[in-house]
C-alpha positions, 0 to 999 in steps of 0.5 A: 894401490891394488887391494883384494876384497878382503883388504889385502894389499901388495904382492898377494892380492893376486893370489886368490880372490881376484879377477874373475878370469874366464879366459875364453878366446872365442870365435868371431867378434867375441874372440881373439884368434890364435894368430892374434895372440902375442907371445912377446911380453914386450908387445902384448895383444891389446884386448878388444873383447872381454873374453879370451877362449882357446885350447892348449897347443900340446906344448908349453906356451905363454900369451901376453895381453894388455888392457886398461883397468880402474878405478874400481873392482876388476872381476876375472872368471877363469876356466880350465880343463886338461886334455888328459891327466892334469894341467896347470895354468899361470894367470898373472897381472903386472902393472906398468912398472912390471910389478906383479900385482896378482897371480892365480895358478889353477890346476885341473883334470879332464873336468872343467874347473872354474874360479872367480877372482876380484880385486880393486884398482884405485887408479886408471892404468894399463895392466899386462896379463900373462897366461901360461899353459903347459902341454896338457892344457885343454880348453881354457877361458878367461873373462874380464868384468868390472872396471876394465877399459878395452881397446877399440878394434881398428882391424880392417875388413867387415865387422861381425856384430858384437855379441860379446857382453859389453854393458851386460850383467852376469850374476853368479853364485860365488859361495855357499857357506855354513853359518855357526847356527846349524840351520843357517846358510850364507850365500854370496852373489857376484855380478861378474859382468860389465853392466849393472843388474836389476833386482832379482831373486835367489832360490836355495834348495835342499837336494835331500829328496822326499825324506818322510823322516824330516820335519817338513816337506819344504825344500826351497827358500827364496830371498831378494837380491838387490841391483848390483853394479858391475864387480859388486857382490851381495851376501845374506843368511838364509834360515832353513829351519826346521832343516839343518845344514846336514840336509843337503847338498844345497843348490843356490840359483840366482835369477832363475826366472831370467829377470835380468838380461845377462851375458851368460845365462848358464852360470847362475847356480852353485851346488855345495858340497860337491866333493869330499871337502865337507861343509864350510865351517863357521868363520871361527872354526875354519883352518888356516895354513901357513909355512912356519919354517923351511930349510934348503937341504940339498942345493944341488938337487933343490930339496927343501924341507918345509913345515906347514902348520894349521893355525886355525880352529878347524881341521884342514883337508889335503892340499897342494904345496908348490915350489918355484925356483926362479932363474937368477935375476928373474924373481917373479918373472921367469921360473927355472922349475915349478913342482908340486907336492900333495900334503895330507890333512892337518888337524887344527893347531898341528904341523906337518913336515914334508920335503919337496924336490925341485930337481934343479939346483937352488944356487944363487937363486930365489925360490917361492913356496905356496901352500894350498896353491889350488884352493882345495881348503877353505881358510879363515885367512887366504893371504898368508900361504906364501914363503920366500927363500933366498939362496944368494939370488938377486 
């Protein structure tokens, strides 16, 4: 059984919070060279390093890798950016029987986008990793941490000293969230590396500047972070009174004194908010997007009418709806067409109806819809965004 950190099991485990993939196919001993990457699903490349890094080829391409995992939590750090415009990547994991146990489909522009995902693997097993890039893909990277078991490199020739990250911790601030109290901010730290960390400290800083109208000149609050095993996390609430959550943006930095030896010393900070999404609400006031109804309106051109409802208590910003039409008999294995549609903001307890066009027939085929595929909206439930349609497919 594979379970996400929020207790979800089964197919959706692979959707969001999973492997902290930082797909970095690098150079020397820490990288997999281009010729070593398999494009054959039945003959995947055994991973001998926890980092995959590379750049898009200008054409649509798929790579396959295998690695051992479990028991325990696996962490994936995923980085992606486009050469120009926008790009989308498929990150999928399959168990030994071919069942998809995790998936994540990031979108990115010319600015690098990073996501950290993690999930639990109850038993030791060999997993298949599929990476699919489109023609607009630029630099990409996937990094595996936690309960992973990599193959031994048996290639001939001189050995380059392994400077990968085996046995080292990697502390990242994975979340800054606003608590119900206006002066309390929750921070979450993850050890996405392969080794344990020691005790260190986290500093939360208000970037509001020297505003003389504020009731205090204090701008930094510090808490202790306990030692964390690989793949483990820790969260705590910091009281920033007499300031409030509105006196941001807020920057959280873990181990800024370099008390912990890490595999990556450049990813210890997170600033929030960073865009137009606004503050993260308290759990009870978060939105929750679900697909409540869908109808295949035009099988010949693949037009599907979809109703999306925000069943949460907070308003949802704009997000992205994805539609996948699967090849007959290839459900969750090979898509005939994947398209995306931008969906506008949805107020709490309200619905919106949209139509999305695949541009290919949906006849004798299955199709899948996923709202907020790019994780643009922070939700109270991240595990109810998918719906499945069946137009007579196997």
